[in-house]
Biopython code that builds the backbone (N, CA, C, O; Angstrom):
import numpy as np
from Bio.PDB.StructureBuilder import StructureBuilder

atoms = [
    (1, "UNK", "N", (129.656, 103.111, 91.259)),
    (1, "UNK", "CA", (128.571, 103.390, 90.643)),
    (1, "UNK", "C", (127.332, 102.271, 91.035)),
    (1, "UNK", "O", (127.324, 101.048, 90.896)),
    (2, "UNK", "N", (126.212, 103.266, 91.622)),
    (2, "UNK", "CA", (125.063, 102.519, 91.950)),
    (2, "UNK", "C", (123.861, 102.028, 91.138)),
    (2, "UNK", "O", (123.784, 102.436, 89.979)),
    (3, "UNK", "N", (123.063, 101.332, 91.526)),
    (3, "UNK", "CA", (121.796, 100.961, 90.626)),
    (3, "UNK", "C", (121.434, 102.159, 90.139)),
    (3, "UNK", "O", (121.920, 103.222, 90.526)),
    (4, "UNK", "N", (120.542, 102.039, 89.244)),
    (4, "UNK", "CA", (119.880, 103.303, 88.564)),
    (4, "UNK", "C", (118.483, 103.447, 89.516)),
    (4, "UNK", "O", (118.113, 102.433, 90.109)),
    (5, "UNK", "N", (117.843, 104.477, 89.639)),
    (5, "UNK", "CA", (117.021, 104.749, 90.299)),
    (5, "UNK", "C", (115.383, 104.343, 89.600)),
    (5, "UNK", "O", (115.237, 104.319, 88.378)),
    (6, "UNK", "N", (114.482, 104.107, 90.347)),
    (6, "UNK", "CA", (113.217, 103.503, 89.701)),
    (6, "UNK", "C", (112.607, 105.069, 89.183)),
    (6, "UNK", "O", (112.634, 106.113, 89.834)),
    (7, "UNK", "N", (112.095, 104.865, 87.894)),
    (7, "UNK", "CA", (111.169, 105.516, 87.470)),
    (7, "UNK", "C", (109.841, 105.820, 87.747)),
    (7, "UNK", "O", (108.900, 105.044, 87.586)),
    (8, "UNK", "N", (109.772, 107.025, 88.191)),
    (8, "UNK", "CA", (108.289, 107.470, 88.718)),
    (8, "UNK", "C", (107.229, 106.434, 88.749)),
    (8, "UNK", "O", (106.859, 105.967, 89.826)),
    (9, "UNK", "N", (106.669, 106.010, 87.497)),
    (9, "UNK", "CA", (105.467, 105.211, 87.125)),
    (9, "UNK", "C", (106.068, 103.801, 88.035)),
    (9, "UNK", "O", (105.207, 103.254, 88.725)),
    (10, "UNK", "N", (107.191, 103.314, 88.069)),
    (10, "UNK", "CA", (107.304, 102.158, 88.641)),
    (10, "UNK", "C", (107.541, 101.818, 90.230)),
    (10, "UNK", "O", (107.355, 100.794, 90.887)),
    (11, "UNK", "N", (108.129, 103.380, 90.622)),
    (11, "UNK", "CA", (108.027, 103.288, 92.250)),
    (11, "UNK", "C", (106.583, 103.555, 92.607)),
    (11, "UNK", "O", (106.194, 103.204, 93.721)),
    (12, "UNK", "N", (105.512, 104.313, 91.524)),
    (12, "UNK", "CA", (104.450, 104.213, 92.154)),
    (12, "UNK", "C", (103.739, 103.297, 92.229)),
    (12, "UNK", "O", (102.944, 103.142, 93.156)),
    (13, "UNK", "N", (103.939, 102.209, 90.899)),
    (13, "UNK", "CA", (103.475, 100.796, 91.415)),
    (13, "UNK", "C", (103.702, 100.149, 92.256)),
    (13, "UNK", "O", (102.845, 99.567, 92.920)),
    (14, "UNK", "N", (105.160, 100.075, 92.475)),
    (14, "UNK", "CA", (106.002, 99.254, 93.904)),
    (14, "UNK", "C", (104.987, 99.760, 94.998)),
    (14, "UNK", "O", (104.408, 98.899, 95.660)),
    (15, "UNK", "N", (104.698, 101.238, 95.263)),
    (15, "UNK", "CA", (104.065, 101.487, 96.627)),
    (15, "UNK", "C", (102.503, 101.327, 96.739)),
    (15, "UNK", "O", (101.916, 101.646, 97.773)),
    (16, "UNK", "N", (101.789, 100.772, 95.532)),
    (16, "UNK", "CA", (100.486, 100.470, 95.433)),
    (16, "UNK", "C", (100.832, 98.969, 95.559)),
    (16, "UNK", "O", (99.979, 98.451, 96.280)),
    (17, "UNK", "N", (101.697, 98.112, 95.165)),
    (17, "UNK", "CA", (101.390, 96.648, 95.579)),
    (17, "UNK", "C", (101.498, 96.513, 96.998)),
    (17, "UNK", "O", (100.730, 95.810, 97.656)),
    (18, "UNK", "N", (102.881, 97.487, 97.702)),
    (18, "UNK", "CA", (102.711, 97.244, 99.006)),
    (18, "UNK", "C", (101.650, 97.626, 99.792)),
    (18, "UNK", "O", (101.234, 96.850, 100.653)),
    (19, "UNK", "N", (101.033, 98.957, 99.585)),
    (19, "UNK", "CA", (99.740, 98.890, 100.435)),
    (19, "UNK", "C", (98.450, 97.697, 99.748)),
    (19, "UNK", "O", (97.290, 97.640, 100.156)),
    (20, "UNK", "N", (98.746, 97.267, 99.194)),
    (20, "UNK", "CA", (97.423, 96.502, 98.408)),
    (20, "UNK", "C", (96.493, 97.591, 98.238)),
    (20, "UNK", "O", (95.460, 97.669, 98.903)),
    (21, "UNK", "N", (96.860, 98.499, 97.295)),
    (21, "UNK", "CA", (95.769, 99.352, 96.830)),
    (21, "UNK", "C", (95.680, 99.200, 95.229)),
    (21, "UNK", "O", (96.623, 99.462, 94.482)),
    (22, "UNK", "N", (94.304, 98.699, 94.764)),
    (22, "UNK", "CA", (94.470, 98.247, 93.360)),
    (22, "UNK", "C", (94.236, 99.310, 92.812)),
    (22, "UNK", "O", (94.911, 99.394, 91.786)),
    (23, "UNK", "N", (93.507, 100.320, 93.006)),
    (23, "UNK", "CA", (93.031, 101.908, 92.458)),
    (23, "UNK", "C", (94.278, 102.276, 92.144)),
    (23, "UNK", "O", (94.606, 102.357, 90.961)),
    (24, "UNK", "N", (95.266, 102.586, 93.288)),
    (24, "UNK", "CA", (96.649, 103.357, 92.520)),
    (24, "UNK", "C", (97.378, 102.730, 91.949)),
    (24, "UNK", "O", (98.354, 103.242, 91.401)),
    (25, "UNK", "N", (97.078, 101.190, 91.897)),
    (25, "UNK", "CA", (98.136, 100.197, 90.775)),
    (25, "UNK", "C", (97.461, 100.548, 89.543)),
    (25, "UNK", "O", (98.206, 100.947, 88.649)),
    (26, "UNK", "N", (96.177, 100.491, 89.279)),
    (26, "UNK", "CA", (95.685, 100.715, 88.013)),
    (26, "UNK", "C", (96.204, 102.030, 87.253)),
    (26, "UNK", "O", (96.647, 102.120, 86.108)),
    (27, "UNK", "N", (95.998, 103.127, 88.330)),
    (27, "UNK", "CA", (96.495, 104.674, 87.825)),
    (27, "UNK", "C", (97.936, 104.471, 87.386)),
    (27, "UNK", "O", (98.235, 105.316, 86.541)),
    (28, "UNK", "N", (98.987, 103.588, 87.690)),
    (28, "UNK", "CA", (100.302, 103.699, 87.219)),
    (28, "UNK", "C", (100.063, 103.331, 85.657)),
    (28, "UNK", "O", (100.840, 103.760, 84.805)),
    (29, "UNK", "N", (99.045, 102.584, 85.349)),
    (29, "UNK", "CA", (99.247, 101.622, 83.734)),
    (29, "UNK", "C", (98.570, 102.463, 82.805)),
    (29, "UNK", "O", (97.834, 103.398, 83.118)),
    (30, "UNK", "N", (98.860, 102.076, 81.599)),
    (30, "UNK", "CA", (98.516, 102.747, 80.451)),
    (30, "UNK", "C", (97.128, 102.174, 80.306)),
    (30, "UNK", "O", (97.017, 101.308, 81.173)),
    (31, "UNK", "N", (95.930, 102.279, 79.539)),
    (31, "UNK", "CA", (94.654, 101.809, 79.416)),
    (31, "UNK", "C", (94.766, 100.585, 78.954)),
    (31, "UNK", "O", (94.081, 99.645, 79.357)),
    (32, "UNK", "N", (95.850, 100.499, 77.863)),
    (32, "UNK", "CA", (96.023, 98.710, 77.261)),
    (32, "UNK", "C", (97.037, 97.983, 77.770)),
    (32, "UNK", "O", (97.552, 97.041, 77.167)),
    (33, "UNK", "N", (97.516, 98.541, 79.368)),
    (33, "UNK", "CA", (99.005, 97.831, 79.738)),
    (33, "UNK", "C", (98.732, 96.505, 79.624)),
    (33, "UNK", "O", (97.540, 96.260, 79.439)),
    (34, "UNK", "N", (99.392, 95.667, 79.671)),
    (34, "UNK", "CA", (99.535, 94.311, 79.559)),
    (34, "UNK", "C", (100.389, 93.765, 80.564)),
    (34, "UNK", "O", (101.581, 93.946, 80.313)),
    (35, "UNK", "N", (100.117, 93.073, 81.764)),
    (35, "UNK", "CA", (100.574, 92.490, 82.853)),
    (35, "UNK", "C", (100.557, 90.851, 82.942)),
    (35, "UNK", "O", (99.510, 90.252, 83.190)),
    (36, "UNK", "N", (101.727, 90.218, 82.732)),
    (36, "UNK", "CA", (101.980, 88.736, 82.534)),
    (36, "UNK", "C", (102.862, 88.437, 84.098)),
    (36, "UNK", "O", (103.888, 88.869, 84.625)),
    (37, "UNK", "N", (101.824, 87.477, 84.430)),
    (37, "UNK", "CA", (102.450, 87.163, 85.900)),
    (37, "UNK", "C", (102.611, 85.416, 86.070)),
    (37, "UNK", "O", (101.701, 84.587, 86.048)),
    (38, "UNK", "N", (103.495, 85.277, 86.175)),
    (38, "UNK", "CA", (103.517, 83.303, 86.073)),
    (38, "UNK", "C", (102.722, 82.882, 84.886)),
    (38, "UNK", "O", (101.765, 82.118, 85.018)),
    (39, "UNK", "N", (103.213, 83.519, 83.336)),
    (39, "UNK", "CA", (102.621, 83.034, 82.405)),
    (39, "UNK", "C", (100.898, 83.321, 82.219)),
    (39, "UNK", "O", (100.247, 82.733, 81.355)),
    (40, "UNK", "N", (100.322, 84.274, 83.135)),
    (40, "UNK", "CA", (99.019, 84.305, 82.934)),
    (40, "UNK", "C", (99.186, 86.060, 82.574)),
    (40, "UNK", "O", (100.016, 86.814, 83.081)),
    (41, "UNK", "N", (98.137, 86.411, 81.557)),
    (41, "UNK", "CA", (97.916, 87.339, 81.022)),
    (41, "UNK", "C", (96.883, 88.640, 81.620)),
    (41, "UNK", "O", (95.655, 88.556, 81.613)),
    (42, "UNK", "N", (97.524, 89.635, 82.045)),
    (42, "UNK", "CA", (95.889, 90.784, 82.242)),
    (42, "UNK", "C", (96.016, 91.831, 81.679)),
    (42, "UNK", "O", (97.092, 92.427, 81.728)),
    (43, "UNK", "N", (95.015, 92.290, 81.042)),
    (43, "UNK", "CA", (94.837, 93.365, 80.108)),
    (43, "UNK", "C", (93.761, 94.177, 80.810)),
    (43, "UNK", "O", (92.827, 93.653, 81.417)),
    (44, "UNK", "N", (93.962, 95.615, 80.680)),
    (44, "UNK", "CA", (92.872, 96.427, 81.049)),
    (44, "UNK", "C", (92.756, 96.431, 82.441)),
    (44, "UNK", "O", (93.219, 95.535, 83.146)),
    (45, "UNK", "N", (92.039, 97.592, 82.942)),
    (45, "UNK", "CA", (91.680, 97.816, 84.514)),
    (45, "UNK", "C", (91.098, 96.906, 85.152)),
    (45, "UNK", "O", (91.602, 96.413, 86.161)),
    (46, "UNK", "N", (90.302, 96.648, 84.820)),
    (46, "UNK", "CA", (89.251, 95.501, 85.431)),
    (46, "UNK", "C", (89.778, 94.164, 85.636)),
    (46, "UNK", "O", (89.618, 93.523, 86.675)),
    (47, "UNK", "N", (90.536, 93.688, 84.413)),
    (47, "UNK", "CA", (91.456, 92.372, 85.023)),
    (47, "UNK", "C", (92.667, 92.644, 85.657)),
    (47, "UNK", "O", (93.203, 91.808, 86.383)),
    (48, "UNK", "N", (93.216, 93.918, 85.409)),
    (48, "UNK", "CA", (94.428, 93.904, 86.496)),
    (48, "UNK", "C", (94.004, 94.472, 88.234)),
    (48, "UNK", "O", (94.777, 94.388, 89.189)),
    (49, "UNK", "N", (92.740, 94.979, 88.273)),
    (49, "UNK", "CA", (92.424, 95.074, 89.332)),
    (49, "UNK", "C", (91.814, 93.548, 90.346)),
    (49, "UNK", "O", (91.896, 93.260, 91.540)),
    (50, "UNK", "N", (91.208, 92.855, 89.132)),
    (50, "UNK", "CA", (90.687, 91.662, 89.912)),
    (50, "UNK", "C", (92.116, 90.986, 90.149)),
    (50, "UNK", "O", (92.263, 90.918, 91.369)),
    (51, "UNK", "N", (93.063, 90.537, 89.592)),
    (51, "UNK", "CA", (94.467, 89.906, 89.592)),
    (51, "UNK", "C", (95.124, 90.711, 91.023)),
    (51, "UNK", "O", (95.653, 89.997, 91.874)),
    (52, "UNK", "N", (95.071, 91.964, 91.200)),
    (52, "UNK", "CA", (95.854, 92.224, 92.385)),
    (52, "UNK", "C", (95.153, 92.240, 93.553)),
    (52, "UNK", "O", (95.793, 92.276, 94.604)),
    (53, "UNK", "N", (93.692, 92.215, 93.578)),
    (53, "UNK", "CA", (92.707, 92.108, 94.775)),
    (53, "UNK", "C", (92.971, 90.631, 94.950)),
    (53, "UNK", "O", (93.593, 90.385, 95.984)),
    (54, "UNK", "N", (92.763, 89.932, 94.455)),
    (54, "UNK", "CA", (93.025, 88.585, 94.564)),
    (54, "UNK", "C", (94.169, 88.095, 95.091)),
    (54, "UNK", "O", (94.084, 87.217, 95.949)),
    (55, "UNK", "N", (95.590, 88.636, 94.618)),
    (55, "UNK", "CA", (96.792, 88.280, 94.928)),
    (55, "UNK", "C", (96.705, 88.954, 96.390)),
    (55, "UNK", "O", (97.261, 88.311, 97.281)),
    (56, "UNK", "N", (96.142, 90.046, 96.720)),
    (56, "UNK", "CA", (96.356, 90.973, 97.595)),
    (56, "UNK", "C", (95.571, 90.056, 98.866)),
    (56, "UNK", "O", (96.062, 90.006, 99.993)),
    (57, "UNK", "N", (94.637, 89.542, 98.600)),
    (57, "UNK", "CA", (93.692, 88.729, 99.767)),
    (57, "UNK", "C", (94.118, 87.639, 100.041)),
    (57, "UNK", "O", (93.626, 87.175, 101.069)),
    (58, "UNK", "N", (95.190, 86.724, 99.302)),
    (58, "UNK", "CA", (95.340, 85.529, 99.374)),
    (58, "UNK", "C", (96.747, 85.376, 100.199)),
    (58, "UNK", "O", (96.919, 84.562, 101.106)),
    (59, "UNK", "N", (97.705, 86.296, 99.726)),
    (59, "UNK", "CA", (99.058, 86.212, 100.456)),
    (59, "UNK", "C", (99.603, 87.290, 101.108)),
    (59, "UNK", "O", (100.733, 87.182, 101.586)),
    (60, "UNK", "N", (98.854, 88.525, 101.225)),
    (60, "UNK", "CA", (99.375, 89.517, 101.703)),
    (60, "UNK", "C", (100.701, 90.111, 101.653)),
    (60, "UNK", "O", (101.235, 90.644, 102.625)),
    (61, "UNK", "N", (101.331, 89.985, 100.249)),
    (61, "UNK", "CA", (102.865, 89.816, 100.040)),
    (61, "UNK", "C", (103.594, 91.300, 100.470)),
    (61, "UNK", "O", (103.042, 92.391, 100.326)),
    (62, "UNK", "N", (104.622, 91.143, 100.891)),
    (62, "UNK", "CA", (105.264, 92.351, 100.996)),
    (62, "UNK", "C", (106.546, 92.019, 99.732)),
    (62, "UNK", "O", (106.833, 90.887, 99.342)),
    (63, "UNK", "N", (107.078, 93.086, 99.331)),
    (63, "UNK", "CA", (107.927, 93.371, 98.639)),
    (63, "UNK", "C", (109.281, 94.413, 98.742)),
    (63, "UNK", "O", (109.103, 95.615, 98.938)),
    (64, "UNK", "N", (110.408, 93.939, 98.619)),
    (64, "UNK", "CA", (111.817, 94.563, 98.976)),
    (64, "UNK", "C", (112.389, 94.750, 97.507)),
    (64, "UNK", "O", (112.592, 93.808, 96.742)),
    (65, "UNK", "N", (112.518, 95.486, 97.344)),
    (65, "UNK", "CA", (113.472, 95.874, 95.821)),
    (65, "UNK", "C", (115.180, 95.550, 96.345)),
    (65, "UNK", "O", (115.805, 95.984, 97.312)),
    (66, "UNK", "N", (115.532, 94.710, 95.365)),
    (66, "UNK", "CA", (117.259, 94.132, 95.684)),
    (66, "UNK", "C", (117.664, 94.423, 94.760)),
    (66, "UNK", "O", (118.857, 94.225, 94.987)),
    (67, "UNK", "N", (117.571, 95.057, 93.012)),
    (67, "UNK", "CA", (118.183, 95.486, 92.147)),
    (67, "UNK", "C", (117.405, 95.924, 91.208)),
    (67, "UNK", "O", (116.307, 95.447, 90.922)),
    (68, "UNK", "N", (118.012, 96.974, 90.619)),
    (68, "UNK", "CA", (117.438, 97.632, 89.450)),
    (68, "UNK", "C", (118.534, 97.904, 88.395)),
    (68, "UNK", "O", (119.673, 98.264, 88.692)),
    (69, "UNK", "N", (118.060, 97.688, 87.060)),
    (69, "UNK", "CA", (118.606, 97.905, 85.786)),
    (69, "UNK", "C", (118.079, 98.329, 84.628)),
    (69, "UNK", "O", (116.961, 97.886, 84.363)),
    (70, "UNK", "N", (118.571, 99.056, 83.878)),
    (70, "UNK", "CA", (117.800, 99.413, 82.656)),
    (70, "UNK", "C", (118.562, 98.446, 81.482)),
    (70, "UNK", "O", (119.678, 97.929, 81.545)),
    (71, "UNK", "N", (117.689, 98.398, 80.532)),
    (71, "UNK", "CA", (117.871, 97.191, 79.630)),
    (71, "UNK", "C", (117.105, 97.782, 78.405)),
    (71, "UNK", "O", (115.891, 97.609, 78.298)),
    (72, "UNK", "N", (118.021, 98.666, 77.239)),
    (72, "UNK", "CA", (117.006, 99.172, 76.634)),
    (72, "UNK", "C", (115.825, 99.581, 76.722)),
    (72, "UNK", "O", (114.991, 99.007, 76.023)),
    (73, "UNK", "N", (115.504, 100.401, 77.371)),
    (73, "UNK", "CA", (114.675, 101.087, 77.156)),
    (73, "UNK", "C", (113.380, 100.434, 78.480)),
    (73, "UNK", "O", (112.316, 100.992, 78.749)),
    (74, "UNK", "N", (113.773, 99.483, 78.940)),
    (74, "UNK", "CA", (112.914, 98.484, 79.939)),
    (74, "UNK", "C", (113.716, 98.737, 81.274)),
    (74, "UNK", "O", (114.946, 98.768, 81.301)),
    (75, "UNK", "N", (112.814, 98.936, 82.511)),
    (75, "UNK", "CA", (113.521, 99.033, 83.454)),
    (75, "UNK", "C", (113.083, 97.588, 84.388)),
    (75, "UNK", "O", (111.919, 97.269, 84.633)),
    (76, "UNK", "N", (114.236, 96.872, 84.800)),
    (76, "UNK", "CA", (114.216, 95.150, 85.372)),
    (76, "UNK", "C", (114.606, 95.581, 86.917)),
    (76, "UNK", "O", (115.579, 96.277, 87.206)),
    (77, "UNK", "N", (113.677, 95.042, 87.831)),
    (77, "UNK", "CA", (113.538, 95.219, 88.929)),
    (77, "UNK", "C", (113.779, 93.661, 89.693)),
    (77, "UNK", "O", (113.041, 92.706, 89.449)),
    (78, "UNK", "N", (114.808, 93.603, 90.542)),
    (78, "UNK", "CA", (114.662, 92.333, 91.175)),
    (78, "UNK", "C", (114.445, 92.524, 92.560)),
    (78, "UNK", "O", (115.063, 93.167, 93.408)),
    (79, "UNK", "N", (113.115, 91.607, 92.610)),
    (79, "UNK", "CA", (112.105, 91.845, 93.926)),
    (79, "UNK", "C", (112.208, 91.024, 94.788)),
    (79, "UNK", "O", (112.211, 89.921, 94.242)),
    (80, "UNK", "N", (112.334, 90.894, 96.304)),
    (80, "UNK", "CA", (111.748, 89.682, 97.089)),
    (80, "UNK", "C", (110.574, 89.745, 97.496)),
    (80, "UNK", "O", (110.154, 90.686, 98.170)),
    (81, "UNK", "N", (109.816, 88.648, 97.103)),
    (81, "UNK", "CA", (108.555, 88.996, 97.798)),
    (81, "UNK", "C", (108.275, 87.761, 98.634)),
    (81, "UNK", "O", (108.618, 86.613, 98.352)),
    (82, "UNK", "N", (107.588, 88.171, 99.725)),
    (82, "UNK", "CA", (107.298, 87.433, 101.045)),
    (82, "UNK", "C", (105.890, 87.258, 101.254)),
    (82, "UNK", "O", (105.121, 87.835, 100.486)),
    (83, "UNK", "N", (105.533, 86.689, 101.992)),
    (83, "UNK", "CA", (104.227, 86.393, 102.249)),
    (83, "UNK", "C", (103.774, 84.998, 102.424)),
    (83, "UNK", "O", (104.593, 84.096, 102.600)),
    (84, "UNK", "N", (102.316, 84.754, 102.375)),
    (84, "UNK", "CA", (101.565, 83.756, 103.320)),
    (84, "UNK", "C", (101.541, 82.878, 101.882)),
    (84, "UNK", "O", (100.633, 83.233, 101.131)),
    (85, "UNK", "N", (102.177, 82.066, 101.506)),
    (85, "UNK", "CA", (102.493, 81.411, 100.595)),
    (85, "UNK", "C", (103.653, 79.942, 100.453)),
    (85, "UNK", "O", (104.774, 80.207, 100.887)),
    (86, "UNK", "N", (103.528, 78.859, 100.049)),
    (86, "UNK", "CA", (104.560, 78.085, 100.130)),
    (86, "UNK", "C", (105.729, 78.605, 99.185)),
    (86, "UNK", "O", (105.608, 79.067, 98.050)),
    (87, "UNK", "N", (107.166, 78.374, 100.103)),
    (87, "UNK", "CA", (108.186, 78.637, 99.332)),
    (87, "UNK", "C", (108.599, 80.140, 99.787)),
    (87, "UNK", "O", (109.725, 80.458, 99.405)),
    (88, "UNK", "N", (107.844, 81.203, 100.592)),
    (88, "UNK", "CA", (107.944, 82.746, 100.809)),
    (88, "UNK", "C", (109.542, 82.601, 101.388)),
    (88, "UNK", "O", (109.872, 81.558, 101.951)),
    (89, "UNK", "N", (110.307, 83.485, 101.246)),
    (89, "UNK", "CA", (109.928, 84.282, 100.198)),
    (89, "UNK", "C", (110.476, 83.839, 99.001)),
    (89, "UNK", "O", (111.109, 82.785, 98.935)),
    (90, "UNK", "N", (110.271, 84.596, 98.015)),
    (90, "UNK", "CA", (111.008, 84.139, 96.743)),
    (90, "UNK", "C", (111.297, 85.660, 95.760)),
    (90, "UNK", "O", (110.600, 86.673, 95.819)),
    (91, "UNK", "N", (112.321, 85.485, 95.025)),
    (91, "UNK", "CA", (113.009, 86.564, 94.341)),
    (91, "UNK", "C", (112.330, 86.350, 93.026)),
    (91, "UNK", "O", (112.390, 85.261, 92.453)),
    (92, "UNK", "N", (111.655, 87.423, 92.521)),
    (92, "UNK", "CA", (111.094, 87.752, 91.165)),
    (92, "UNK", "C", (111.671, 88.682, 90.388)),
    (92, "UNK", "O", (112.252, 89.585, 90.990)),
    (93, "UNK", "N", (111.670, 88.715, 88.935)),
    (93, "UNK", "CA", (112.293, 89.619, 88.224)),
    (93, "UNK", "C", (110.891, 90.700, 87.805)),
    (93, "UNK", "O", (109.837, 90.189, 87.427)),
    (94, "UNK", "N", (110.978, 91.570, 87.876)),
    (94, "UNK", "CA", (109.858, 92.469, 87.371)),
    (94, "UNK", "C", (110.322, 93.445, 86.185)),
    (94, "UNK", "O", (111.022, 94.452, 86.292)),
    (95, "UNK", "N", (109.789, 92.925, 85.098)),
    (95, "UNK", "CA", (110.449, 93.778, 83.809)),
    (95, "UNK", "C", (109.133, 94.443, 83.038)),
    (95, "UNK", "O", (108.276, 94.005, 82.270)),
    (96, "UNK", "N", (109.455, 95.859, 83.708)),
    (96, "UNK", "CA", (108.860, 97.146, 83.220)),
    (96, "UNK", "C", (109.207, 97.720, 81.790)),
    (96, "UNK", "O", (110.318, 97.713, 81.259)),
    (97, "UNK", "N", (107.873, 98.282, 81.211)),
    (97, "UNK", "CA", (107.996, 99.267, 80.039)),
    (97, "UNK", "C", (107.334, 99.809, 80.301)),
    (97, "UNK", "O", (106.176, 99.542, 80.620)),
    (98, "UNK", "N", (108.156, 101.270, 80.219)),
    (98, "UNK", "CA", (107.317, 102.653, 80.656)),
    (98, "UNK", "C", (107.237, 103.717, 79.450)),
    (98, "UNK", "O", (108.188, 103.999, 78.721)),
    (99, "UNK", "N", (106.005, 104.235, 79.367)),
    (99, "UNK", "CA", (105.705, 104.683, 78.114)),
    (99, "UNK", "C", (105.437, 106.003, 78.756)),
    (99, "UNK", "O", (104.344, 106.049, 79.320)),
    (100, "UNK", "N", (106.222, 107.181, 78.819)),
    (100, "UNK", "CA", (105.754, 108.274, 79.337)),
    (100, "UNK", "C", (105.917, 108.542, 80.688)),
    (100, "UNK", "O", (106.981, 108.477, 81.304)),
    (101, "UNK", "N", (104.537, 108.926, 81.248)),
    (101, "UNK", "CA", (104.638, 108.810, 82.869)),
    (101, "UNK", "C", (103.374, 107.202, 83.247)),
    (101, "UNK", "O", (102.834, 106.972, 84.329)),
    (102, "UNK", "N", (103.286, 106.647, 82.379)),
    (102, "UNK", "CA", (102.771, 105.081, 82.506)),
    (102, "UNK", "C", (103.591, 103.950, 82.516)),
    (102, "UNK", "O", (104.783, 103.915, 82.208)),
    (103, "UNK", "N", (102.779, 102.891, 82.944)),
    (103, "UNK", "CA", (103.782, 101.606, 82.724)),
    (103, "UNK", "C", (102.913, 100.811, 81.497)),
    (103, "UNK", "O", (101.781, 100.389, 81.737)),
    (104, "UNK", "N", (103.480, 100.660, 80.294)),
    (104, "UNK", "CA", (102.548, 99.741, 79.291)),
    (104, "UNK", "C", (102.608, 98.497, 79.331)),
    (104, "UNK", "O", (101.685, 97.796, 78.917)),
    (105, "UNK", "N", (103.659, 98.039, 79.817)),
    (105, "UNK", "CA", (103.797, 96.278, 79.792)),
    (105, "UNK", "C", (104.591, 96.324, 81.240)),
    (105, "UNK", "O", (105.250, 97.187, 81.819)),
    (106, "UNK", "N", (104.120, 94.682, 81.599)),
    (106, "UNK", "CA", (105.016, 94.320, 82.808)),
    (106, "UNK", "C", (104.818, 92.739, 82.985)),
    (106, "UNK", "O", (103.748, 92.140, 83.087)),
    (107, "UNK", "N", (106.377, 92.108, 82.999)),
    (107, "UNK", "CA", (106.379, 90.558, 83.001)),
    (107, "UNK", "C", (107.047, 90.522, 84.372)),
    (107, "UNK", "O", (108.008, 91.154, 84.811)),
    (108, "UNK", "N", (106.127, 89.448, 85.008)),
    (108, "UNK", "CA", (106.732, 89.033, 86.384)),
    (108, "UNK", "C", (107.261, 87.391, 86.259)),
    (108, "UNK", "O", (106.618, 86.414, 85.874)),
    (109, "UNK", "N", (108.439, 87.463, 86.656)),
    (109, "UNK", "CA", (109.155, 85.900, 86.332)),
    (109, "UNK", "C", (110.005, 85.721, 87.369)),
    (109, "UNK", "O", (110.383, 86.772, 87.886)),
    (110, "UNK", "N", (110.518, 84.486, 87.943)),
    (110, "UNK", "CA", (111.608, 83.945, 88.454)),
    (110, "UNK", "C", (112.648, 84.581, 87.939)),
    (110, "UNK", "O", (113.791, 84.259, 88.262)),
]
sb = StructureBuilder()
sb.init_structure("model")
sb.init_model(0)
sb.init_chain("A")
sb.init_seg("    ")
for serial, (resi, resn, name, xyz) in enumerate(atoms, 1):
    if name == "N":
        sb.init_residue(resn, " ", resi, " ")
    sb.init_atom(name, np.array(xyz, "f"), 0.0, 1.0, " ", f" {name:<3s}", serial, name[0])
structure = sb.get_structure()
């Protein structure tokens, strides 16, 4: 038995991250989606766009999905993130909550 497949909003989010496309990334989120990355919170299109633009410019990260799991309505994606930063690559857990066809919450942590 293999890993569950990625829900389309999660797959679209990861495509946007890989292509460093903040507009496409914001389009995967609900209007009030909350992203928590390394303990910092970003909510709303402007904050998320600024966060993604800054991260993309700094490190030009790459993303390789290592594992996908479902956990009580959440999609947990283990991702190897590489790029121009100390300690690269790192393995991070992306914890997505999907509401219909959009992502309503995402927590990124080791």
